[in-house]
C-alpha positions in Angstrom: -59.3 -8.2 16.2 -62.1 -5.6 15.8 -60.0 -3.5 18.4 -56.7 -4.4 16.6 -58.4 -3.0 13.2 -59.5 -0.5 14.6 -56.6 0.8 16.2 -54.5 0.5 12.9 -57.0 2.4 11.0 -56.7 5.5 13.4 -53.0 5.0 13.1 -53.4 5.1 9.6 -56.0 7.9 9.1 -54.7 11.5 7.4 -53.2 14.1 10.8 -53.4 16.9 7.8 -55.1 17.6 4.8 -54.2 19.9 1.8 -55.7 23.3 2.1 -55.3 24.5 -1.4 -57.6 20.9 -2.7 -58.4 19.0 0.4 -55.8 15.9 0.4 -54.9 13.9 3.0 -50.7 14.7 2.8 -49.2 12.4 4.0 -46.0 12.8 7.0 -42.6 12.9 5.6 -41.5 11.1 8.8 -39.0 13.8 10.2 -38.2 17.4 10.3 -40.8 19.9 9.3 -44.5 18.8 9.1 -46.0 19.2 5.6 -48.3 21.6 5.1 -49.6 20.7 1.9 -49.9 17.4 -0.5 -47.6 18.2 -3.2 -45.5 21.1 -4.9 -48.2 22.1 -7.4 -50.6 23.0 -4.8 -48.2 24.9 -2.6 -47.7 27.0 -5.6 -51.1 27.3 -6.4 -52.1 28.4 -3.2 -49.2 30.9 -2.4 -50.4 32.8 -5.9 -54.4 32.9 -4.6 -52.8 34.3 -1.3 -50.5 36.1 -1.4 -49.4 38.1 1.3 -48.0 41.9 0.0 -47.4 43.2 3.5 -44.4 40.5 4.1 -42.8 42.3 -0.1 -40.2 45.1 0.9 -40.5 46.5 -2.4 -44.4 46.1 -3.0 -46.0 49.9 -3.3 -49.7 50.8 -4.2 -50.6 51.9 -7.4 -53.3 53.8 -9.6 -53.8 52.3 -13.7 -53.5 55.1 -15.6 -55.2 53.6 -18.1 -58.9 52.2 -16.1 -58.1 54.2 -13.0 -57.9 50.8 -10.2 -55.2 50.3 -8.2 -52.6 47.5 -7.8 -50.0 46.3 -6.1 -46.8 46.9 -7.7 -45.0 43.9 -7.4 -41.4 42.3 -8.7 -40.4 45.5 -10.5 -37.2 44.8 -11.1 -34.7 47.8 -11.8 -38.3 49.7 -14.2 -41.0 51.4 -12.5 -44.3 49.6 -13.2 -47.1 51.5 -15.1 -50.3 49.2 -15.6 -52.2 46.7 -14.0 -52.1 44.2 -16.3 -51.3 42.9 -20.3 -54.5 44.5 -21.7 -54.5 47.7 -20.0 -50.6 48.1 -21.2 -51.9 47.4 -24.9 -54.6 49.5 -24.9 -52.6 52.4 -23.0 -49.8 51.5 -25.5 -52.5 51.6 -29.5 -53.9 55.2 -27.3 -50.2 56.3 -27.7 -49.6 55.3 -31.1 -53.6 56.8 -32.3 -52.1 59.9 -30.8 -48.3 60.1 -32.4 -50.6 58.8 -35.5 -52.4 62.0 -35.5 -49.8 64.5 -34.7 -47.0 63.3 -37.6 
């Protein structure tokens, strides 16, 4: 009786664990085995672990506001100048200040 429950327990044990949250990943029965427990976990992990070497349109740029290098990707026709919204806002404020003083 006890051997049967042990075999059942081993059968029910998870074979994989989610790399994002550590939860057990339930097998889907066919096809490629699942890696993540859910779509939100998959998106969260991929956002925290980018692989820019696989992106075709990635370049390294230097932010004119803070001087830090950043990966400029997904530019969609416009060259990305700043590393963040905060730096872009500071740069715009400085430009407006200069234009206000000149005119």
